[in-house]
mmCIF file of the N, C-alpha and C atoms, coordinates in Angstrom:
data_MODEL
# 
_entry.id   MODEL 
# 
loop_
_atom_site.group_PDB 
_atom_site.id 
_atom_site.type_symbol 
_atom_site.label_atom_id 
_atom_site.label_alt_id 
_atom_site.label_comp_id 
_atom_site.label_asym_id 
_atom_site.label_entity_id 
_atom_site.label_seq_id 
_atom_site.pdbx_PDB_ins_code 
_atom_site.Cartn_x 
_atom_site.Cartn_y 
_atom_site.Cartn_z 
_atom_site.occupancy 
_atom_site.B_iso_or_equiv 
_atom_site.pdbx_formal_charge 
_atom_site.auth_seq_id 
_atom_site.auth_comp_id 
_atom_site.auth_asym_id 
_atom_site.auth_atom_id 
_atom_site.pdbx_PDB_model_num 
ATOM 1   N N  . MET A 1 1  ? 260.279 172.677 178.483 1.00 0.00 ? 1  MET A N  1 
ATOM 2   C CA . MET A 1 1  ? 259.706 171.859 179.527 1.00 0.00 ? 1  MET A CA 1 
ATOM 3   C C  . MET A 1 1  ? 260.803 171.580 180.571 1.00 0.00 ? 1  MET A C  1 
ATOM 4   N N  . SER A 1 2  ? 260.486 171.709 181.803 1.00 0.00 ? 2  SER A N  1 
ATOM 5   C CA . SER A 1 2  ? 261.463 171.472 182.857 1.00 0.00 ? 2  SER A CA 1 
ATOM 6   C C  . SER A 1 2  ? 261.457 170.007 183.282 1.00 0.00 ? 2  SER A C  1 
ATOM 7   N N  . ASP A 1 3  ? 262.512 169.648 184.025 1.00 0.00 ? 3  ASP A N  1 
ATOM 8   C CA . ASP A 1 3  ? 262.708 168.249 184.394 1.00 0.00 ? 3  ASP A CA 1 
ATOM 9   C C  . ASP A 1 3  ? 262.474 168.020 185.891 1.00 0.00 ? 3  ASP A C  1 
ATOM 10  N N  . PHE A 1 4  ? 261.450 168.648 186.452 1.00 0.00 ? 4  PHE A N  1 
ATOM 11  C CA . PHE A 1 4  ? 261.162 168.441 187.860 1.00 0.00 ? 4  PHE A CA 1 
ATOM 12  C C  . PHE A 1 4  ? 259.685 168.084 188.028 1.00 0.00 ? 4  PHE A C  1 
ATOM 13  N N  . THR A 1 5  ? 259.383 167.502 189.147 1.00 0.00 ? 5  THR A N  1 
ATOM 14  C CA . THR A 1 5  ? 258.011 167.090 189.439 1.00 0.00 ? 5  THR A CA 1 
ATOM 15  C C  . THR A 1 5  ? 257.381 168.075 190.401 1.00 0.00 ? 5  THR A C  1 
ATOM 16  N N  . ARG A 1 6  ? 256.239 168.563 190.046 1.00 0.00 ? 6  ARG A N  1 
ATOM 17  C CA . ARG A 1 6  ? 255.504 169.466 190.930 1.00 0.00 ? 6  ARG A CA 1 
ATOM 18  C C  . ARG A 1 6  ? 254.673 168.643 191.906 1.00 0.00 ? 6  ARG A C  1 
ATOM 19  N N  . ARG A 1 7  ? 254.509 169.192 193.085 1.00 0.00 ? 7  ARG A N  1 
ATOM 20  C CA . ARG A 1 7  ? 253.668 168.540 194.088 1.00 0.00 ? 7  ARG A CA 1 
ATOM 21  C C  . ARG A 1 7  ? 252.323 169.254 194.134 1.00 0.00 ? 7  ARG A C  1 
ATOM 22  N N  . PHE A 1 8  ? 251.313 168.462 194.298 1.00 0.00 ? 8  PHE A N  1 
ATOM 23  C CA . PHE A 1 8  ? 249.971 169.004 194.398 1.00 0.00 ? 8  PHE A CA 1 
ATOM 24  C C  . PHE A 1 8  ? 249.331 168.398 195.631 1.00 0.00 ? 8  PHE A C  1 
ATOM 25  N N  . ASP A 1 9  ? 248.893 169.238 196.545 1.00 0.00 ? 9  ASP A N  1 
ATOM 26  C CA . ASP A 1 9  ? 248.332 168.755 197.811 1.00 0.00 ? 9  ASP A CA 1 
ATOM 27  C C  . ASP A 1 9  ? 246.944 169.347 198.009 1.00 0.00 ? 9  ASP A C  1 
ATOM 28  N N  . VAL A 1 10 ? 245.945 168.487 198.093 1.00 0.00 ? 10 VAL A N  1 
ATOM 29  C CA . VAL A 1 10 ? 244.575 168.942 198.302 1.00 0.00 ? 10 VAL A CA 1 
ATOM 30  C C  . VAL A 1 10 ? 244.045 168.496 199.655 1.00 0.00 ? 10 VAL A C  1 
ATOM 31  N N  . THR A 1 11 ? 244.911 168.154 200.567 1.00 0.00 ? 11 THR A N  1 
ATOM 32  C CA . THR A 1 11 ? 244.506 167.602 201.850 1.00 0.00 ? 11 THR A CA 1 
ATOM 33  C C  . THR A 1 11 ? 243.527 168.508 202.575 1.00 0.00 ? 11 THR A C  1 
ATOM 34  N N  . LYS A 1 12 ? 243.834 169.786 202.688 1.00 0.00 ? 12 LYS A N  1 
ATOM 35  C CA . LYS A 1 12 ? 242.964 170.692 203.430 1.00 0.00 ? 12 LYS A CA 1 
ATOM 36  C C  . LYS A 1 12 ? 241.573 170.751 202.823 1.00 0.00 ? 12 LYS A C  1 
ATOM 37  N N  . ASP A 1 13 ? 241.492 170.850 201.491 1.00 0.00 ? 13 ASP A N  1 
ATOM 38  C CA . ASP A 1 13 ? 240.198 170.903 200.834 1.00 0.00 ? 13 ASP A CA 1 
ATOM 39  C C  . ASP A 1 13 ? 239.424 169.603 201.039 1.00 0.00 ? 13 ASP A C  1 
ATOM 40  N N  . GLU A 1 14 ? 240.106 168.461 200.933 1.00 0.00 ? 14 GLU A N  1 
ATOM 41  C CA . GLU A 1 14 ? 239.435 167.180 201.122 1.00 0.00 ? 14 GLU A CA 1 
ATOM 42  C C  . GLU A 1 14 ? 238.916 167.036 202.537 1.00 0.00 ? 14 GLU A C  1 
ATOM 43  N N  . GLU A 1 15 ? 239.704 167.496 203.525 1.00 0.00 ? 15 GLU A N  1 
ATOM 44  C CA . GLU A 1 15 ? 239.244 167.421 204.912 1.00 0.00 ? 15 GLU A CA 1 
ATOM 45  C C  . GLU A 1 15 ? 237.977 168.244 205.080 1.00 0.00 ? 15 GLU A C  1 
ATOM 46  N N  . TRP A 1 16 ? 237.974 169.426 204.504 1.00 0.00 ? 16 TRP A N  1 
ATOM 47  C CA . TRP A 1 16 ? 236.787 170.274 204.622 1.00 0.00 ? 16 TRP A CA 1 
ATOM 48  C C  . TRP A 1 16 ? 235.612 169.632 203.919 1.00 0.00 ? 16 TRP A C  1 
ATOM 49  N N  . ASP A 1 17 ? 235.825 169.091 202.726 1.00 0.00 ? 17 ASP A N  1 
ATOM 50  C CA . ASP A 1 17 ? 234.742 168.450 202.008 1.00 0.00 ? 17 ASP A CA 1 
ATOM 51  C C  . ASP A 1 17 ? 234.172 167.282 202.807 1.00 0.00 ? 17 ASP A C  1 
ATOM 52  N N  . THR A 1 18 ? 235.040 166.485 203.393 1.00 0.00 ? 18 THR A N  1 
ATOM 53  C CA . THR A 1 18 ? 234.593 165.358 204.201 1.00 0.00 ? 18 THR A CA 1 
ATOM 54  C C  . THR A 1 18 ? 233.765 165.846 205.380 1.00 0.00 ? 18 THR A C  1 
ATOM 55  N N  . ARG A 1 19 ? 234.267 166.846 206.073 1.00 0.00 ? 19 ARG A N  1 
ATOM 56  C CA . ARG A 1 19 ? 233.542 167.388 207.223 1.00 0.00 ? 19 ARG A CA 1 
ATOM 57  C C  . ARG A 1 19 ? 232.189 167.967 206.807 1.00 0.00 ? 19 ARG A C  1 
ATOM 58  N N  . ALA A 1 20 ? 232.195 168.723 205.721 1.00 0.00 ? 20 ALA A N  1 
ATOM 59  C CA . ALA A 1 20 ? 230.956 169.339 205.240 1.00 0.00 ? 20 ALA A CA 1 
ATOM 60  C C  . ALA A 1 20 ? 229.932 168.283 204.845 1.00 0.00 ? 20 ALA A C  1 
ATOM 61  N N  . ILE A 1 21 ? 230.388 167.252 204.155 1.00 0.00 ? 21 ILE A N  1 
ATOM 62  C CA . ILE A 1 21 ? 229.482 166.186 203.734 1.00 0.00 ? 21 ILE A CA 1 
ATOM 63  C C  . ILE A 1 21 ? 228.924 165.442 204.935 1.00 0.00 ? 21 ILE A C  1 
ATOM 64  N N  . LEU A 1 22 ? 229.782 165.061 205.874 1.00 0.00 ? 22 LEU A N  1 
ATOM 65  C CA . LEU A 1 22 ? 229.308 164.351 207.064 1.00 0.00 ? 22 LEU A CA 1 
ATOM 66  C C  . LEU A 1 22 ? 228.330 165.207 207.865 1.00 0.00 ? 22 LEU A C  1 
ATOM 67  N N  . THR A 1 23 ? 228.608 166.498 207.960 1.00 0.00 ? 23 THR A N  1 
ATOM 68  C CA . THR A 1 23 ? 227.716 167.400 208.692 1.00 0.00 ? 23 THR A CA 1 
ATOM 69  C C  . THR A 1 23 ? 226.353 167.474 208.029 1.00 0.00 ? 23 THR A C  1 
ATOM 70  N N  . GLU A 1 24 ? 226.335 167.598 206.715 1.00 0.00 ? 24 GLU A N  1 
ATOM 71  C CA . GLU A 1 24 ? 225.057 167.668 205.995 1.00 0.00 ? 24 GLU A CA 1 
ATOM 72  C C  . GLU A 1 24 ? 224.276 166.364 206.104 1.00 0.00 ? 24 GLU A C  1 
ATOM 73  N N  . VAL A 1 25 ? 224.972 165.245 205.985 1.00 0.00 ? 25 VAL A N  1 
ATOM 74  C CA . VAL A 1 25 ? 224.311 163.940 206.108 1.00 0.00 ? 25 VAL A CA 1 
ATOM 75  C C  . VAL A 1 25 ? 223.761 163.775 207.524 1.00 0.00 ? 25 VAL A C  1 
ATOM 76  N N  . TYR A 1 26 ? 224.550 164.127 208.519 1.00 0.00 ? 26 TYR A N  1 
ATOM 77  C CA . TYR A 1 26 ? 224.121 164.054 209.922 1.00 0.00 ? 26 TYR A CA 1 
ATOM 78  C C  . TYR A 1 26 ? 222.848 164.876 210.137 1.00 0.00 ? 26 TYR A C  1 
ATOM 79  N N  . ARG A 1 27 ? 222.843 166.096 209.642 1.00 0.00 ? 27 ARG A N  1 
ATOM 80  C CA . ARG A 1 27 ? 221.664 166.974 209.808 1.00 0.00 ? 27 ARG A CA 1 
ATOM 81  C C  . ARG A 1 27 ? 220.431 166.409 209.122 1.00 0.00 ? 27 ARG A C  1 
ATOM 82  N N  . ALA A 1 28 ? 220.626 165.881 207.921 1.00 0.00 ? 28 ALA A N  1 
ATOM 83  C CA . ALA A 1 28 ? 219.486 165.317 207.195 1.00 0.00 ? 28 ALA A CA 1 
ATOM 84  C C  . ALA A 1 28 ? 218.890 164.140 207.962 1.00 0.00 ? 28 ALA A C  1 
ATOM 85  N N  . LEU A 1 29 ? 219.746 163.289 208.493 1.00 0.00 ? 29 LEU A N  1 
ATOM 86  C CA . LEU A 1 29 ? 219.259 162.146 209.274 1.00 0.00 ? 29 LEU A CA 1 
ATOM 87  C C  . LEU A 1 29 ? 218.550 162.614 210.539 1.00 0.00 ? 29 LEU A C  1 
ATOM 88  N N  . GLN A 1 30 ? 219.110 163.607 211.219 1.00 0.00 ? 30 GLN A N  1 
ATOM 89  C CA . GLN A 1 30 ? 218.486 164.161 212.427 1.00 0.00 ? 30 GLN A CA 1 
ATOM 90  C C  . GLN A 1 30 ? 217.096 164.709 212.106 1.00 0.00 ? 30 GLN A C  1 
ATOM 91  N N  . GLU A 1 31 ? 217.011 165.490 211.028 1.00 0.00 ? 31 GLU A N  1 
ATOM 92  C CA . GLU A 1 31 ? 215.736 166.103 210.649 1.00 0.00 ? 31 GLU A CA 1 
ATOM 93  C C  . GLU A 1 31 ? 214.670 165.061 210.326 1.00 0.00 ? 31 GLU A C  1 
ATOM 94  N N  . LYS A 1 32 ? 215.093 163.909 209.829 1.00 0.00 ? 32 LYS A N  1 
ATOM 95  C CA . LYS A 1 32 ? 214.140 162.843 209.522 1.00 0.00 ? 32 LYS A CA 1 
ATOM 96  C C  . LYS A 1 32 ? 213.841 161.951 210.724 1.00 0.00 ? 32 LYS A C  1 
ATOM 97  N N  . GLY A 1 33 ? 214.508 162.232 211.861 1.00 0.00 ? 33 GLY A N  1 
ATOM 98  C CA . GLY A 1 33 ? 214.210 161.501 213.081 1.00 0.00 ? 33 GLY A CA 1 
ATOM 99  C C  . GLY A 1 33 ? 215.035 160.244 213.310 1.00 0.00 ? 33 GLY A C  1 
ATOM 100 N N  . TYR A 1 34 ? 216.076 160.049 212.531 1.00 0.00 ? 34 TYR A N  1 
ATOM 101 C CA . TYR A 1 34 ? 216.941 158.878 212.702 1.00 0.00 ? 34 TYR A CA 1 
ATOM 102 C C  . TYR A 1 34 ? 218.024 159.158 213.740 1.00 0.00 ? 34 TYR A C  1 
ATOM 103 N N  . ASN A 1 35 ? 218.599 158.081 214.288 1.00 0.00 ? 35 ASN A N  1 
ATOM 104 C CA . ASN A 1 35 ? 219.790 158.207 215.112 1.00 0.00 ? 35 ASN A CA 1 
ATOM 105 C C  . ASN A 1 35 ? 220.953 158.330 214.121 1.00 0.00 ? 35 ASN A C  1 
ATOM 106 N N  . SER A 1 36 ? 221.405 159.557 213.926 1.00 0.00 ? 36 SER A N  1 
ATOM 107 C CA . SER A 1 36 ? 222.368 159.856 212.866 1.00 0.00 ? 36 SER A CA 1 
ATOM 108 C C  . SER A 1 36 ? 223.661 159.067 212.988 1.00 0.00 ? 36 SER A C  1 
ATOM 109 N N  . ILE A 1 37 ? 224.180 158.960 214.199 1.00 0.00 ? 37 ILE A N  1 
ATOM 110 C CA . ILE A 1 37 ? 225.439 158.247 214.396 1.00 0.00 ? 37 ILE A CA 1 
ATOM 111 C C  . ILE A 1 37 ? 225.278 156.784 214.008 1.00 0.00 ? 37 ILE A C  1 
ATOM 112 N N  . ASN A 1 38 ? 224.229 156.134 214.474 1.00 0.00 ? 38 ASN A N  1 
ATOM 113 C CA . ASN A 1 38 ? 224.008 154.724 214.141 1.00 0.00 ? 38 ASN A CA 1 
ATOM 114 C C  . ASN A 1 38 ? 223.861 154.513 212.638 1.00 0.00 ? 38 ASN A C  1 
ATOM 115 N N  . GLN A 1 39 ? 223.150 155.409 211.980 1.00 0.00 ? 39 GLN A N  1 
ATOM 116 C CA . GLN A 1 39 ? 222.934 155.266 210.540 1.00 0.00 ? 39 GLN A CA 1 
ATOM 117 C C  . GLN A 1 39 ? 224.243 155.439 209.768 1.00 0.00 ? 39 GLN A C  1 
ATOM 118 N N  . ILE A 1 40 ? 225.049 156.417 210.157 1.00 0.00 ? 40 ILE A N  1 
ATOM 119 C CA . ILE A 1 40 ? 226.316 156.647 209.470 1.00 0.00 ? 40 ILE A CA 1 
ATOM 120 C C  . ILE A 1 40 ? 227.273 155.479 209.714 1.00 0.00 ? 40 ILE A C  1 
ATOM 121 N N  . VAL A 1 41 ? 227.298 154.971 210.938 1.00 0.00 ? 41 VAL A N  1 
ATOM 122 C CA . VAL A 1 41 ? 228.137 153.803 211.240 1.00 0.00 ? 41 VAL A CA 1 
ATOM 123 C C  . VAL A 1 41 ? 227.675 152.610 210.401 1.00 0.00 ? 41 VAL A C  1 
ATOM 124 N N  . GLY A 1 42 ? 226.383 152.408 210.295 1.00 0.00 ? 42 GLY A N  1 
ATOM 125 C CA . GLY A 1 42 ? 225.853 151.324 209.462 1.00 0.00 ? 42 GLY A CA 1 
ATOM 126 C C  . GLY A 1 42 ? 226.320 151.458 208.023 1.00 0.00 ? 42 GLY A C  1 
ATOM 127 N N  . TYR A 1 43 ? 226.309 152.685 207.521 1.00 0.00 ? 43 TYR A N  1 
ATOM 128 C CA . TYR A 1 43 ? 226.778 152.918 206.154 1.00 0.00 ? 43 TYR A CA 1 
ATOM 129 C C  . TYR A 1 43 ? 228.274 152.622 206.037 1.00 0.00 ? 43 TYR A C  1 
ATOM 130 N N  . ILE A 1 44 ? 229.066 153.112 206.987 1.00 0.00 ? 44 ILE A N  1 
ATOM 131 C CA . ILE A 1 44 ? 230.513 152.916 206.924 1.00 0.00 ? 44 ILE A CA 1 
ATOM 132 C C  . ILE A 1 44 ? 230.862 151.425 206.973 1.00 0.00 ? 44 ILE A C  1 
ATOM 133 N N  . LEU A 1 45 ? 230.200 150.683 207.837 1.00 0.00 ? 45 LEU A N  1 
ATOM 134 C CA . LEU A 1 45 ? 230.510 149.256 207.977 1.00 0.00 ? 45 LEU A CA 1 
ATOM 135 C C  . LEU A 1 45 ? 230.086 148.440 206.759 1.00 0.00 ? 45 LEU A C  1 
ATOM 136 N N  . SER A 1 46 ? 228.959 148.793 206.168 1.00 0.00 ? 46 SER A N  1 
ATOM 137 C CA . SER A 1 46 ? 228.411 147.974 205.091 1.00 0.00 ? 46 SER A CA 1 
ATOM 138 C C  . SER A 1 46 ? 228.566 148.582 203.696 1.00 0.00 ? 46 SER A C  1 
ATOM 139 N N  . GLU A 1 47 ? 228.753 149.882 203.638 1.00 0.00 ? 47 GLU A N  1 
ATOM 140 C CA . GLU A 1 47 ? 228.751 150.657 202.390 1.00 0.00 ? 47 GLU A CA 1 
ATOM 141 C C  . GLU A 1 47 ? 227.418 150.515 201.659 1.00 0.00 ? 47 GLU A C  1 
ATOM 142 N N  . ASP A 1 48 ? 226.381 150.228 202.416 1.00 0.00 ? 48 ASP A N  1 
ATOM 143 C CA . ASP A 1 48 ? 225.029 150.138 201.873 1.00 0.00 ? 48 ASP A CA 1 
ATOM 144 C C  . ASP A 1 48 ? 224.383 151.515 201.980 1.00 0.00 ? 48 ASP A C  1 
ATOM 145 N N  . PRO A 1 49 ? 224.132 152.193 200.873 1.00 0.00 ? 49 PRO A N  1 
ATOM 146 C CA . PRO A 1 49 ? 223.616 153.554 200.927 1.00 0.00 ? 49 PRO A CA 1 
ATOM 147 C C  . PRO A 1 49 ? 222.205 153.676 201.490 1.00 0.00 ? 49 PRO A C  1 
ATOM 148 N N  . THR A 1 50 ? 221.493 152.561 201.641 1.00 0.00 ? 50 THR A N  1 
ATOM 149 C CA . THR A 1 50 ? 220.136 152.654 202.172 1.00 0.00 ? 50 THR A CA 1 
ATOM 150 C C  . THR A 1 50 ? 220.108 153.005 203.656 1.00 0.00 ? 50 THR A C  1 
ATOM 151 N N  . TYR A 1 51 ? 221.265 152.992 204.318 1.00 0.00 ? 51 TYR A N  1 
ATOM 152 C CA . TYR A 1 51 ? 221.323 153.477 205.696 1.00 0.00 ? 51 TYR A CA 1 
ATOM 153 C C  . TYR A 1 51 ? 221.160 154.990 205.761 1.00 0.00 ? 51 TYR A C  1 
ATOM 154 N N  . ILE A 1 52 ? 221.329 155.658 204.629 1.00 0.00 ? 52 ILE A N  1 
ATOM 155 C CA . ILE A 1 52 ? 221.284 157.111 204.572 1.00 0.00 ? 52 ILE A CA 1 
ATOM 156 C C  . ILE A 1 52 ? 220.033 157.550 203.825 1.00 0.00 ? 52 ILE A C  1 
ATOM 157 N N  . THR A 1 53 ? 219.336 158.508 204.387 1.00 0.00 ? 53 THR A N  1 
ATOM 158 C CA . THR A 1 53 ? 218.119 159.026 203.772 1.00 0.00 ? 53 THR A CA 1 
ATOM 159 C C  . THR A 1 53 ? 218.424 159.771 202.468 1.00 0.00 ? 53 THR A C  1 
ATOM 160 N N  . ASN A 1 54 ? 217.439 159.806 201.582 1.00 0.00 ? 54 ASN A N  1 
ATOM 161 C CA . ASN A 1 54 ? 217.542 160.613 200.369 1.00 0.00 ? 54 ASN A CA 1 
ATOM 162 C C  . ASN A 1 54 ? 217.259 162.085 200.656 1.00 0.00 ? 54 ASN A C  1 
ATOM 163 N N  . TYR A 1 55 ? 216.684 162.348 201.813 1.00 0.00 ? 55 TYR A N  1 
ATOM 164 C CA . TYR A 1 55 ? 216.302 163.711 202.194 1.00 0.00 ? 55 TYR A CA 1 
ATOM 165 C C  . TYR A 1 55 ? 217.494 164.659 202.076 1.00 0.00 ? 55 TYR A C  1 
ATOM 166 N N  . ASN A 1 56 ? 217.259 165.815 201.487 1.00 0.00 ? 56 ASN A N  1 
ATOM 167 C CA . ASN A 1 56 ? 218.294 166.847 201.278 1.00 0.00 ? 56 ASN A CA 1 
ATOM 168 C C  . ASN A 1 56 ? 219.527 166.309 200.548 1.00 0.00 ? 56 ASN A C  1 
ATOM 169 N N  . ASN A 1 57 ? 219.308 165.309 199.700 1.00 0.00 ? 57 ASN A N  1 
ATOM 170 C CA . ASN A 1 57 ? 220.385 164.768 198.862 1.00 0.00 ? 57 ASN A CA 1 
ATOM 171 C C  . ASN A 1 57 ? 221.497 164.087 199.680 1.00 0.00 ? 57 ASN A C  1 
ATOM 172 N N  . ALA A 1 58 ? 221.181 163.657 200.902 1.00 0.00 ? 58 ALA A N  1 
ATOM 173 C CA . ALA A 1 58 ? 222.189 163.099 201.802 1.00 0.00 ? 58 ALA A CA 1 
ATOM 174 C C  . ALA A 1 58 ? 222.817 161.818 201.248 1.00 0.00 ? 58 ALA A C  1 
ATOM 175 N N  . ARG A 1 59 ? 222.021 160.968 200.629 1.00 0.00 ? 59 ARG A N  1 
ATOM 176 C CA . ARG A 1 59 ? 222.556 159.703 200.114 1.00 0.00 ? 59 ARG A CA 1 
ATOM 177 C C  . ARG A 1 59 ? 223.559 159.947 198.985 1.00 0.00 ? 59 ARG A C  1 
ATOM 178 N N  . THR A 1 60 ? 223.254 160.891 198.130 1.00 0.00 ? 60 THR A N  1 
ATOM 179 C CA . THR A 1 60 ? 224.179 161.235 197.051 1.00 0.00 ? 60 THR A CA 1 
ATOM 180 C C  . THR A 1 60 ? 225.463 161.825 197.621 1.00 0.00 ? 60 THR A C  1 
ATOM 181 N N  . LEU A 1 61 ? 225.339 162.673 198.632 1.00 0.00 ? 61 LEU A N  1 
ATOM 182 C CA . LEU A 1 61 ? 226.512 163.292 199.242 1.00 0.00 ? 61 LEU A CA 1 
ATOM 183 C C  . LEU A 1 61 ? 227.437 162.254 199.865 1.00 0.00 ? 61 LEU A C  1 
ATOM 184 N N  . ILE A 1 62 ? 226.885 161.337 200.658 1.00 0.00 ? 62 ILE A N  1 
ATOM 185 C CA . ILE A 1 62 ? 227.726 160.371 201.375 1.00 0.00 ? 62 ILE A CA 1 
ATOM 186 C C  . ILE A 1 62 ? 228.449 159.456 200.389 1.00 0.00 ? 62 ILE A C  1 
ATOM 187 N N  . ARG A 1 63 ? 227.852 159.215 199.246 1.00 0.00 ? 63 ARG A N  1 
ATOM 188 C CA . ARG A 1 63 ? 228.481 158.328 198.257 1.00 0.00 ? 63 ARG A CA 1 
ATOM 189 C C  . ARG A 1 63 ? 229.661 158.995 197.556 1.00 0.00 ? 63 ARG A C  1 
ATOM 190 N N  . LYS A 1 64 ? 229.844 160.292 197.754 1.00 0.00 ? 64 LYS A N  1 
ATOM 191 C CA . LYS A 1 64 ? 231.010 160.992 197.213 1.00 0.00 ? 64 LYS A CA 1 
ATOM 192 C C  . LYS A 1 64 ? 232.273 160.669 198.003 1.00 0.00 ? 64 LYS A C  1 
ATOM 193 N N  . LEU A 1 65 ? 232.093 160.160 199.219 1.00 0.00 ? 65 LEU A N  1 
ATOM 194 C CA . LEU A 1 65 ? 233.230 159.861 200.091 1.00 0.00 ? 65 LEU A CA 1 
ATOM 195 C C  . LEU A 1 65 ? 233.673 158.417 199.895 1.00 0.00 ? 65 LEU A C  1 
ATOM 196 N N  . ASP A 1 66 ? 234.974 158.215 199.775 1.00 0.00 ? 66 ASP A N  1 
ATOM 197 C CA . ASP A 1 66 ? 235.522 156.872 199.741 1.00 0.00 ? 66 ASP A CA 1 
ATOM 198 C C  . ASP A 1 66 ? 235.523 156.326 201.167 1.00 0.00 ? 66 ASP A C  1 
ATOM 199 N N  . ARG A 1 67 ? 234.973 155.157 201.353 1.00 0.00 ? 67 ARG A N  1 
ATOM 200 C CA . ARG A 1 67 ? 234.823 154.597 202.698 1.00 0.00 ? 67 ARG A CA 1 
ATOM 201 C C  . ARG A 1 67 ? 236.164 154.399 203.393 1.00 0.00 ? 67 ARG A C  1 
ATOM 202 N N  . ASP A 1 68 ? 237.167 153.899 202.697 1.00 0.00 ? 68 ASP A N  1 
ATOM 203 C CA . ASP A 1 68 ? 238.482 153.692 203.300 1.00 0.00 ? 68 ASP A CA 1 
ATOM 204 C C  . ASP A 1 68 ? 239.114 155.017 203.712 1.00 0.00 ? 68 ASP A C  1 
ATOM 205 N N  . GLU A 1 69 ? 239.010 156.020 202.851 1.00 0.00 ? 69 GLU A N  1 
ATOM 206 C CA . GLU A 1 69 ? 239.556 157.341 203.180 1.00 0.00 ? 69 GLU A CA 1 
ATOM 207 C C  . GLU A 1 69 ? 238.807 157.958 204.355 1.00 0.00 ? 69 GLU A C  1 
ATOM 208 N N  . LEU A 1 70 ? 237.504 157.733 204.399 1.00 0.00 ? 70 LEU A N  1 
ATOM 209 C CA . LEU A 1 70 ? 236.702 158.244 205.508 1.00 0.00 ? 70 LEU A CA 1 
ATOM 210 C C  . LEU A 1 70 ? 237.150 157.617 206.829 1.00 0.00 ? 70 LEU A C  1 
ATOM 211 N N  . LEU A 1 71 ? 237.355 156.309 206.848 1.00 0.00 ? 71 LEU A N  1 
ATOM 212 C CA . LEU A 1 71 ? 237.827 155.632 208.058 1.00 0.00 ? 71 LEU A CA 1 
ATOM 213 C C  . LEU A 1 71 ? 239.199 156.143 208.484 1.00 0.00 ? 71 LEU A C  1 
ATOM 214 N N  . GLN A 1 72 ? 240.085 156.337 207.516 1.00 0.00 ? 72 GLN A N  1 
ATOM 215 C CA . GLN A 1 72 ? 241.409 156.882 207.828 1.00 0.00 ? 72 GLN A CA 1 
ATOM 216 C C  . GLN A 1 72 ? 241.288 158.274 208.443 1.00 0.00 ? 72 GLN A C  1 
ATOM 217 N N  . GLU A 1 73 ? 240.457 159.098 207.861 1.00 0.00 ? 73 GLU A N  1 
ATOM 218 C CA . GLU A 1 73 ? 240.275 160.457 208.365 1.00 0.00 ? 73 GLU A CA 1 
ATOM 219 C C  . GLU A 1 73 ? 239.694 160.461 209.772 1.00 0.00 ? 73 GLU A C  1 
ATOM 220 N N  . LEU A 1 74 ? 238.726 159.598 210.030 1.00 0.00 ? 74 LEU A N  1 
ATOM 221 C CA . LEU A 1 74 ? 238.138 159.505 211.359 1.00 0.00 ? 74 LEU A CA 1 
ATOM 222 C C  . LEU A 1 74 ? 239.168 159.054 212.392 1.00 0.00 ? 74 LEU A C  1 
ATOM 223 N N  . LEU A 1 75 ? 239.988 158.080 212.043 1.00 0.00 ? 75 LEU A N  1 
ATOM 224 C CA . LEU A 1 75 ? 241.032 157.615 212.951 1.00 0.00 ? 75 LEU A CA 1 
ATOM 225 C C  . LEU A 1 75 ? 242.071 158.711 213.227 1.00 0.00 ? 75 LEU A C  1 
ATOM 226 N N  . ARG A 1 76 ? 242.477 159.405 212.169 1.00 0.00 ? 76 ARG A N  1 
ATOM 227 C CA . ARG A 1 76 ? 243.437 160.505 212.360 1.00 0.00 ? 76 ARG A CA 1 
ATOM 228 C C  . ARG A 1 76 ? 242.876 161.555 213.306 1.00 0.00 ? 76 ARG A C  1 
ATOM 229 N N  . TYR A 1 77 ? 241.610 161.907 213.097 1.00 0.00 ? 77 TYR A N  1 
ATOM 230 C CA . TYR A 1 77 ? 240.988 162.925 213.956 1.00 0.00 ? 77 TYR A CA 1 
ATOM 231 C C  . TYR A 1 77 ? 240.892 162.426 215.392 1.00 0.00 ? 77 TYR A C  1 
ATOM 232 N N  . TYR A 1 78 ? 240.439 161.206 215.575 1.00 0.00 ? 78 TYR A N  1 
ATOM 233 C CA . TYR A 1 78 ? 240.263 160.640 216.909 1.00 0.00 ? 78 TYR A CA 1 
ATOM 234 C C  . TYR A 1 78 ? 241.582 160.535 217.654 1.00 0.00 ? 78 TYR A C  1 
ATOM 235 N N  . LEU A 1 79 ? 242.636 160.111 216.946 1.00 0.00 ? 79 LEU A N  1 
ATOM 236 C CA . LEU A 1 79 ? 243.939 159.936 217.561 1.00 0.00 ? 79 LEU A CA 1 
ATOM 237 C C  . LEU A 1 79 ? 244.765 161.229 217.623 1.00 0.00 ? 79 LEU A C  1 
ATOM 238 N N  . GLY A 1 80 ? 244.285 162.245 216.930 1.00 0.00 ? 80 GLY A N  1 
ATOM 239 C CA . GLY A 1 80 ? 244.997 163.528 216.951 1.00 0.00 ? 80 GLY A CA 1 
ATOM 240 C C  . GLY A 1 80 ? 246.291 163.516 216.185 1.00 0.00 ? 80 GLY A C  1 
ATOM 241 N N  . VAL A 1 81 ? 246.365 162.707 215.120 1.00 0.00 ? 81 VAL A N  1 
ATOM 242 C CA . VAL A 1 81 ? 247.603 162.641 214.325 1.00 0.00 ? 81 VAL A CA 1 
ATOM 243 C C  . VAL A 1 81 ? 247.374 163.141 212.916 1.00 0.00 ? 81 VAL A C  1 
# 
């Protein structure tokens, strides 16, 4: 056994998963006739999953995302950092 610590970085995969999940949730809300942005913001602010439709498994998908990590990711993207 060696005496060093390995690094494991899943940042790229997590970013893609977050983007894919948000895209799918957005589409499901659009298809059901909701204002997708308002509904997602409502979910982010309250963490109440009822803001998200069950259609196309969107509610289950959005609950896979940690709200704090999602906010951090959105800020990083918006600020370009």
